[in-house]
ZAGUVO-251463 format. One record per residue: x, y, z of N, C-alpha, C in turn; residue in three letters. Coordinates in steps of 0.1 Angstrom, whole numbers, padded with zeros to 4 digits, always signed. Example, Ala and Ser with C-alpha at 12.3 -4.5 7.8 and 13.67 -1.06 7.14 Angstrom:
2
+0132-0057+0078+0123-0045+0078+0132-0033+0078ALA+0128-0022+0071+0137-0011+0071+0129+0000+0079SER
END
This chain:
297
+0546+0187+0978+0559+0183+0971+0566+0177+0986UNK+0572+0170+0981+0581+0163+0992+0595+0170+0997UNK+0597+0173+1010+0608+0177+1013+0625+0176+1014UNK+0624+0159+1010+0636+0152+1008+0644+0156+0992UNK+0629+0160+0986+0641+0163+0970+0653+0176+0971UNK+0660+0174+0963+0671+0184+0960+0664+0194+0954UNK+0668+0210+0960+0660+0220+0958+0667+0224+0943UNK+0659+0228+0933+0668+0234+0919+0659+0249+0919UNK+0670+0260+0913+0664+0268+0910+0668+0269+0896UNK+0660+0273+0886+0661+0277+0871+0657+0288+0871UNK+0663+0297+0864+0661+0312+0860+0664+0310+0842UNK+0654+0316+0835+0655+0317+0823+0644+0321+0814UNK+0640+0314+0807+0627+0318+0798+0616+0308+0796UNK+0604+0314+0791+0594+0307+0790+0586+0313+0779UNK+0579+0302+0773+0573+0310+0761+0565+0300+0752UNK+0561+0307+0741+0550+0297+0732+0558+0293+0721UNK+0555+0277+0718+0566+0273+0705+0556+0272+0694UNK+0558+0276+0682+0553+0277+0670+0559+0270+0659UNK+0557+0255+0659+0563+0242+0652+0560+0241+0636UNK+0565+0247+0626+0558+0244+0612+0571+0229+0606UNK+0557+0223+0603+0565+0209+0601+0567+0208+0586UNK+0578+0205+0581+0578+0206+0567+0588+0193+0564UNK+0585+0194+0544+0593+0183+0542+0607+0184+0542UNK+0610+0200+0542+0627+0199+0544+0625+0213+0548UNK+0641+0215+0551+0643+0232+0554+0642+0241+0544UNK+0640+0251+0543+0644+0264+0533+0655+0263+0533UNK+0659+0271+0520+0675+0273+0512+0670+0286+0517UNK+0679+0295+0516+0681+0310+0517+0673+0315+0510UNK+0665+0323+0511+0654+0334+0503+0644+0328+0500UNK+0641+0313+0499+0632+0305+0497+0620+0302+0503UNK+0605+0303+0500+0593+0303+0506+0589+0291+0502UNK+0586+0276+0513+0578+0265+0510+0565+0267+0520UNK+0558+0257+0516+0545+0255+0525+0546+0246+0535UNK+0540+0247+0548+0538+0236+0560+0530+0228+0558UNK+0533+0214+0563+0526+0204+0561+0515+0205+0574UNK+0521+0208+0583+0509+0214+0597+0519+0222+0606UNK+0511+0228+0615+0514+0238+0622+0510+0235+0638UNK+0516+0232+0648+0515+0230+0659+0521+0240+0670UNK+0513+0240+0681+0517+0251+0690+0518+0243+0704UNK+0528+0248+0710+0530+0240+0725+0538+0254+0731UNK+0536+0248+0745+0544+0257+0755+0561+0252+0753UNK+0573+0261+0755+0584+0259+0755+0594+0265+0762UNK+0603+0275+0757+0616+0278+0762+0623+0272+0773UNK+0635+0275+0769+0646+0267+0779+0645+0270+0791UNK+0638+0279+0797+0641+0276+0815+0628+0270+0816UNK+0615+0270+0812+0603+0263+0816+0608+0251+0809UNK+0613+0246+0799+0615+0232+0796+0624+0227+0805UNK+0633+0230+0810+0645+0224+0817+0638+0222+0831UNK+0632+0238+0836+0628+0234+0848+0617+0224+0850UNK+0609+0220+0841+0598+0209+0842+0603+0196+0838UNK+0618+0192+0833+0620+0180+0828+0626+0176+0843UNK+0634+0187+0850+0638+0187+0861+0628+0178+0872UNK+0621+0187+0872+0609+0184+0883+0603+0169+0879UNK+0603+0163+0868+0594+0152+0863+0607+0143+0870UNK+0619+0147+0868+0635+0137+0869+0632+0137+0885UNK+0624+0143+0896+0626+0139+0908+0632+0156+0916UNK+0639+0166+0910+0641+0176+0919+0626+0184+0920UNK+0630+0196+0936+0623+0203+0938+0628+0215+0932UNK+0619+0218+0923+0622+0232+0912+0613+0243+0914UNK+0623+0257+0915+0615+0267+0918+0620+0275+0900UNK+0609+0281+0893+0613+0285+0882+0612+0300+0881UNK+0621+0309+0877+0624+0325+0876+0622+0328+0861UNK+0612+0334+0856+0609+0338+0844+0599+0349+0847UNK+0606+0356+0834+0596+0367+0829+0585+0364+0817UNK+0572+0370+0823+0561+0365+0810+0555+0376+0809UNK+0545+0376+0797+0538+0391+0793+0521+0389+0801UNK+0513+0396+0794+0500+0400+0804+0491+0393+0788UNK+0493+0380+0789+0482+0373+0776+0480+0357+0778UNK+0474+0353+0773+0471+0340+0771+0483+0329+0775UNK+0493+0333+0768+0508+0325+0767+0509+0326+0786UNK+0508+0336+0790+0513+0338+0804+0502+0329+0812UNK+0491+0324+0808+0477+0319+0815+0483+0302+0814UNK+0489+0302+0803+0490+0286+0799+0503+0283+0810UNK+0512+0295+0808+0526+0291+0817+0520+0287+0831UNK+0515+0295+0838+0507+0294+0852+0504+0278+0850UNK+0492+0274+0844+0488+0264+0843+0498+0254+0841UNK+0507+0251+0834+0516+0243+0835+0524+0241+0846UNK+0526+0251+0853+0536+0248+0867+0528+0242+0878UNK+0513+0248+0877+0503+0242+0883+0500+0226+0883UNK+0500+0225+0870+0501+0207+0869+0510+0200+0878UNK+0521+0207+0874+0533+0199+0875+0538+0201+0891UNK+0526+0208+0901+0531+0211+0913+0538+0221+0918UNK+0541+0225+0909+0552+0238+0910+0548+0252+0913UNK+0553+0259+0922+0552+0271+0925+0550+0281+0913UNK+0546+0289+0911+0543+0301+0901+0547+0311+0904UNK+0553+0315+0918+0558+0325+0924+0572+0332+0920UNK+0575+0326+0908+0587+0329+0904+0590+0335+0891UNK+0578+0340+0886+0571+0344+0874+0569+0357+0877UNK+0574+0364+0867+0574+0380+0869+0566+0386+0856UNK+0557+0391+0861+0548+0397+0850+0548+0414+0843UNK+0549+0415+0830+0555+0424+0821+0542+0429+0819UNK+0544+0441+0812+0540+0446+0801+0537+0442+0785UNK+0530+0436+0778+0533+0428+0765+0530+0414+0764UNK+0531+0410+0754+0531+0396+0748+0543+0389+0756UNK+0536+0375+0760+0549+0365+0761+0557+0364+0752UNK+0569+0356+0755+0579+0356+0745+0574+0343+0738UNK+0582+0342+0724+0575+0331+0716+0589+0326+0708UNK+0590+0312+0703+0596+0307+0693+0591+0298+0681UNK+0595+0300+0671+0596+0296+0657+0602+0284+0654UNK+0600+0273+0653+0604+0264+0648+0603+0253+0635UNK+0615+0253+0624+0609+0247+0612+0616+0236+0617UNK+0606+0224+0612+0611+0209+0615+0608+0203+0600UNK+0621+0193+0596+0617+0188+0583+0615+0174+0586UNK+0615+0168+0578+0608+0151+0576+0617+0142+0586UNK+0631+0148+0589+0638+0139+0595+0645+0141+0608UNK+0633+0152+0613+0634+0156+0628+0645+0165+0631UNK+0652+0170+0622+0663+0182+0623+0654+0192+0623UNK+0660+0204+0629+0649+0216+0633+0660+0229+0630UNK+0655+0245+0628+0661+0255+0630+0648+0261+0637UNK+0656+0269+0648+0647+0275+0654+0649+0291+0656UNK+0644+0299+0659+0643+0316+0660+0635+0319+0669UNK+0643+0327+0682+0630+0331+0694+0632+0342+0694UNK+0622+0349+0700+0617+0362+0707+0622+0360+0724UNK+0629+0370+0724+0632+0366+0739+0630+0380+0749UNK+0622+0391+0738+0621+0402+0747+0617+0404+0762UNK+0609+0396+0766+0604+0392+0781+0616+0389+0788UNK+0624+0378+0784+0632+0375+0793+0647+0380+0795UNK+0651+0390+0783+0658+0401+0784+0654+0413+0791UNK+0642+0416+0791+0638+0425+0802+0642+0424+0819UNK+0641+0411+0819+0643+0409+0832+0657+0412+0837UNK+0656+0428+0849+0666+0430+0852+0677+0425+0867UNK+0685+0431+0866+0692+0424+0879+0683+0426+0893UNK+0679+0441+0893+0673+0441+0906+0662+0429+0905UNK+0653+0430+0895+0644+0418+0897+0647+0405+0900UNK+0654+0399+0893+0663+0388+0896+0668+0389+0910UNK+0671+0398+0913+0682+0397+0930+0667+0390+0941UNK+0656+0400+0936+0646+0399+0952+0641+0385+0948UNK+0640+0380+0940+0636+0367+0940+0646+0355+0938UNK+0656+0358+0936+0670+0348+0939+0673+0348+0952UNK+0672+0358+0960+0680+0355+0972+0669+0348+0981UNK+0657+0348+0979+0646+0340+0985+0648+0325+0983UNK+0645+0322+0967+0649+0315+0962+0662+0303+0964UNK+0672+0309+0966+0685+0301+0967+0684+0296+0982UNK+0677+0301+0992+0677+0297+1001+0677+0278+1005UNK+0684+0274+1008+0681+0257+1004+0686+0252+0994UNK+0690+0257+0982+0685+0254+0970+0705+0244+0970UNK+0703+0234+0961+0714+0228+0959+0723+0236+0946UNK+0716+0240+0935+0719+0240+0923+0713+0251+0920UNK+0719+0263+0910+0712+0276+0900+0715+0267+0889UNK+0702+0269+0874+0710+0262+0864+0703+0275+0855UNK+0711+0281+0845+0707+0289+0840+0709+0290+0821UNK+0706+0297+0811+0709+0296+0799+0713+0310+0797UNK+0714+0311+0783+0719+0323+0776+0703+0333+0771UNK+0695+0330+0780+0686+0339+0773+0680+0353+0779UNK+0691+0354+0792+0685+0370+0800+0700+0375+0796UNK+0695+0386+0798+0709+0397+0795+0720+0396+0801UNK+0730+0400+0801+0746+0400+0800+0746+0402+0818UNK+0739+0415+0824+0745+0418+0838+0734+0411+0842UNK+0719+0407+0842+0714+0399+0848+0715+0383+0850UNK+0726+0380+0841+0731+0368+0844+0744+0365+0851UNK+0755+0376+0850+0761+0375+0857+0755+0379+0878UNK+0746+0388+0877+0739+0390+0888+0736+0379+0895UNK+0730+0365+0886+0723+0357+0890+0731+0346+0897UNK+0747+0345+0889+0756+0338+0891+0764+0343+0905UNK+0764+0356+0908+0769+0365+0919+0764+0356+0933UNK+0749+0361+0929+0742+0352+0939+0742+0342+0948UNK+0743+0332+0929+0747+0318+0935+0760+0315+0942UNK+0771+0319+0939+0781+0319+0948+0783+0325+0963UNK+0774+0337+0962+0773+0341+0976+0766+0330+0985UNK+0756+0323+0983+0748+0314+0986+0754+0301+0986UNK+0767+0300+0983+0773+0288+0981+0767+0279+0975UNK+0761+0279+0963+0750+0273+0955+0760+0266+0942UNK+0756+0256+0938+0766+0250+0928+0759+0259+0913UNK+0768+0262+0904+0761+0267+0890+0763+0258+0879UNK+0752+0259+0871+0753+0246+0859+0747+0259+0846UNK+0753+0259+0838+0751+0267+0826+0749+0260+0811UNK+0737+0266+0804+0738+0260+0794+0736+0270+0786UNK+0750+0271+0777+0754+0286+0769+0742+0284+0753UNK+0731+0283+0755+0722+0284+0743+0709+0294+0749UNK+0707+0302+0737+0716+0306+0723+0728+0313+0724UNK+0738+0312+0718+0752+0317+0720+0750+0334+0719UNK+0758+0339+0730+0758+0353+0730+0771+0357+0729UNK+0775+0369+0724+0790+0373+0725+0797+0377+0735UNK+0790+0377+0747+0793+0381+0758+0793+0369+0768UNK+0795+0355+0765+0799+0344+0773+0811+0347+0777UNK+0819+0351+0769+0837+0350+0775+0840+0359+0790UNK+0832+0363+0792+0828+0375+0799+0822+0373+0816UNK+0813+0363+0815+0807+0354+0823+0822+0350+0834UNK+0816+0352+0848+0822+0341+0857+0817+0325+0852UNK+0830+0317+0856+0833+0304+0855+0820+0295+0860UNK+0813+0289+0851+0803+0281+0859+0810+0265+0868UNK+0804+0256+0873+0807+0249+0877+0805+0234+0869UNK+0793+0236+0862+0790+0227+0854+0785+0233+0840UNK+0790+0229+0828+0783+0233+0816+0780+0221+0809UNK+0768+0226+0803+0759+0214+0795+0759+0220+0778UNK+0768+0218+0770+0766+0223+0758+0770+0214+0746UNK+0761+0216+0735+0761+0208+0722+0778+0213+0714UNK+0783+0205+0707+0796+0204+0700+0800+0222+0697UNK+0786+0229+0686+0789+0244+0686+0792+0250+0694UNK+0783+0251+0706+0785+0260+0715+0798+0255+0725UNK+0801+0242+0728+0813+0240+0734+0827+0247+0726UNK+0825+0246+0713+0837+0251+0703+0835+0264+0705UNK+0827+0271+0702+0821+0287+0705+0825+0291+0719UNK+0825+0282+0730+0834+0286+0743+0847+0290+0742UNK+0852+0284+0734+0868+0282+0734+0878+0278+0745UNK+0872+0269+0751+0879+0266+0764+0873+0269+0779UNK+0865+0275+0780+0859+0282+0791+0849+0271+0794UNK+0853+0260+0799+0840+0252+0805+0838+0250+0815UNK+0829+0240+0824+0831+0237+0835+0838+0236+0841UNK+0843+0242+0855+0855+0238+0864+0853+0223+0871UNK+0842+0218+0873+0838+0206+0878+0838+0195+0865UNK+0829+0201+0861+0821+0191+0847+0818+0195+0835UNK+0820+0190+0823+0817+0198+0814+0808+0183+0802UNK+0796+0187+0799+0791+0179+0793+0788+0184+0779UNK+0791+0172+0772+0791+0175+0755+0782+0168+0749UNK+0769+0176+0744+0760+0167+0738+0759+0165+0723UNK+0755+0152+0719+0761+0145+0709+0752+0145+0699UNK+0738+0148+0701+0724+0145+0694+0723+0129+0694UNK+0720+0125+0681+0720+0107+0684+0731+0099+0688UNK+0742+0108+0689+0757+0098+0692+0755+0098+0710UNK+0744+0103+0718+0747+0104+0731+0754+0117+0740UNK+0764+0115+0744+0775+0127+0749+0784+0126+0757UNK+0792+0133+0757+0805+0128+0761+0808+0138+0776UNK+0812+0130+0786+0817+0135+0798+0834+0142+0803UNK+0834+0151+0804+0845+0157+0805+0851+0165+0820UNK+0860+0156+0827+0860+0164+0837+0879+0165+0844UNK+0882+0174+0849+0896+0182+0848+0902+0167+0858UNK+0914+0164+0849+0922+0151+0856+0919+0138+0856UNK+0908+0135+0846+0897+0124+0845+0899+0121+0831UNK+0898+0108+0828+0894+0104+0814+0882+0107+0809UNK+0876+0111+0794+0864+0114+0792+0856+0103+0792UNK+0843+0102+0792+0835+0091+0794+0824+0096+0783UNK+0823+0086+0776+0814+0088+0763+0804+0078+0764UNK+0788+0085+0766+0775+0077+0767+0767+0077+0756UNK+0767+0064+0750+0760+0064+0739+0746+0066+0741UNK+0733+0069+0732+0723+0067+0731+0716+0060+0726UNK+0707+0055+0731+0697+0043+0726+0693+0047+0709UNK+0687+0033+0703+0685+0040+0686+0670+0040+0688UNK+0666+0052+0682+0655+0053+0685+0646+0059+0667UNK+0635+0056+0664+0630+0063+0655+0627+0078+0655UNK+0638+0086+0657+0636+0104+0660+0628+0110+0650UNK+0617+0116+0654+0608+0127+0645+0610+0142+0651UNK+0614+0145+0658+0614+0160+0663+0623+0160+0673UNK+0634+0164+0670+0646+0169+0683+0644+0181+0690UNK+0634+0191+0682+0633+0203+0692+0628+0201+0708UNK+0636+0206+0715+0634+0206+0727+0641+0194+0739UNK+0646+0184+0731+0656+0174+0735+0667+0178+0744UNK+0671+0189+0739+0684+0193+0745+0680+0194+0759UNK+0669+0207+0763+0664+0211+0775+0658+0197+0781UNK+0655+0189+0777+0649+0172+0782+0664+0169+0787UNK+0674+0168+0783+0688+0160+0786+0691+0167+0801UNK+0693+0184+0797+0699+0191+0809+0690+0189+0819UNK+0676+0193+0819+0671+0191+0830+0671+0178+0835UNK+0668+0169+0830+0669+0155+0833+0685+0151+0842UNK+0694+0152+0833+0710+0154+0837+0709+0162+0854UNK+0706+0170+0852+0708+0181+0865+0702+0175+0877UNK+0688+0169+0875+0683+0166+0885+0687+0149+0892UNK+0693+0144+0884+0696+0129+0885+0712+0133+0890UNK+0716+0142+0887+0732+0144+0890+0730+0148+0908UNK+0718+0156+0911+0717+0160+0923+0710+0147+0935UNK+0702+0142+0926+0700+0130+0933+0712+0121+0940UNK+0717+0113+0927+0727+0101+0932+0742+0107+0929UNK+0744+0121+0928+0761+0124+0926+0770+0117+0916UNK+0760+0109+0908+0768+0101+0895+0766+0109+0884UNK+0777+0112+0875+0775+0120+0865+0771+0110+0852UNK+0781+0100+0852+0780+0092+0842+0761+0086+0841UNK+0759+0081+0853+0746+0077+0858+0738+0088+0853UNK+0737+0100+0855+0729+0112+0855+0731+0112+0837UNK+0739+0113+0832+0741+0114+0814+0733+0101+0808UNK+0734+0091+0816+0725+0079+0809+0712+0084+0809UNK+0705+0086+0822+0690+0089+0821+0688+0102+0813UNK+0699+0111+0813+0695+0123+0802+0691+0121+0792UNK+0705+0108+0784+0703+0109+0768+0692+0101+0766UNK+0688+0089+0775+0675+0084+0772+0664+0089+0775UNK+0661+0099+0786+0648+0107+0783+0651+0117+0771UNK+0661+0121+0765+0661+0129+0755+0656+0122+0742UNK+0664+0111+0740+0658+0104+0730+0645+0097+0731UNK+0639+0098+0741+0626+0093+0744+0614+0105+0739UNK+0621+0114+0742+0612+0129+0738+0614+0130+0718UNK+0625+0128+0715+0629+0128+0703+0618+0120+0692UNK+0613+0106+0696+0600+0103+0691+0586+0107+0691UNK+0586+0118+0694+0569+0123+0696+0571+0141+0690UNK+0560+0144+0686+0562+0157+0681+0560+0166+0690UNK+0562+0180+0691+0561+0190+0701+0566+0191+0711UNK+0571+0202+0717+0579+0205+0727+0574+0198+0741UNK+0569+0209+0749+0565+0203+0762+0556+0194+0765UNK+0550+0190+0754+0535+0183+0756+0541+0169+0753UNK+0555+0169+0747+0563+0157+0744+0571+0151+0751UNK+0574+0158+0762+0583+0155+0774+0581+0139+0779UNK+0588+0133+0782+0587+0118+0789+0580+0122+0802UNK+0571+0114+0806+0561+0118+0823+0574+0112+0828UNK+0565+0120+0845+0572+0114+0856+0576+0100+0858UNK+0565+0090+0853+0563+0077+0855+0574+0069+0844UNK+0573+0078+0830+0581+0071+0821+0594+0073+0826UNK+0600+0084+0836+0617+0089+0837+0620+0077+0847UNK+0605+0080+0855+0608+0063+0869+0613+0055+0864UNK+0608+0048+0850+0608+0036+0846+0623+0033+0836UNK+0628+0047+0834+0644+0048+0826+0651+0046+0840UNK+0649+0050+0851+0659+0049+0865+0659+0036+0866UNK+0646+0031+0870+0649+0018+0874+0654+0007+0862UNK+0658+0012+0848+0662+0004+0838+0678+0003+0840UNK+0678+0017+0849+0697+0022+0846+0700+0013+0863UNK+0691+0012+0869+0693-0001+0885+0695-0014+0880UNK+0688-0015+0871+0688-0028+0867+0700-0031+0859UNK+0701-0021+0850+0718-0023+0843+0732-0026+0849UNK+0729-0017+0860+0742-0015+0873+0741-0030+0881UNK+0732-0038+0884+0736-0046+0893+0747-0057+0887UNK
END
């Protein structure tokens, strides 16, 4: 692993995704049959960590896992990416999982089991974060951890002088009690639910097929359009955006450029079924970045 890459710490969840491919999403109370069922690794923490690693950051993931074959697959995935598994915390029981319902147009509904993620205590996070935050530039976290562990992680990052980025997904009722993050990456629904509590340095509002919008205090908003693609599976695209955006922002310091790369990467992911297995590769991301360089000349 090259030592010149910006160091990013991600604390969140890692799980197994089970995707049911449907002709349409069911109505309340309705049972419908799936056309196909696909299993893949996922979880917002794991997804964003691997997306950022492939986009050029040196990423350390902290996540709670169970004692099962899913845990073995998660360890193997990190090893394949050249990432350390020292941040994985093994608990008794099964690893977390998510059920994705995906319609023929690529829209999805997700239900997640985050019992392992929610079992991660402040004390467990404290031990691993204190070591991981050394030399780190940024801490990225989402809404899958419990309230006290999230607060502890943010406090440790502040003490270490590390930038905090927060992806408020899934939405939690206690988000209003959290310390302020430096960067918030949220979709339109999440941003509205935060009711004005956004990043003190930067807020990124993701808009699906329309791209994203950058909001910075004292500056005009910047709209970043998405390329037109034949989207078939939106699940995981938001995580690709978040991880890629953060990595490029750390590398270049240019939020608009990072948003362009993130939107391109997320759009590319949406053209393939699956979660982690459908993410753009390191080589693909390098190509997208080269395209950005060409466009800027």
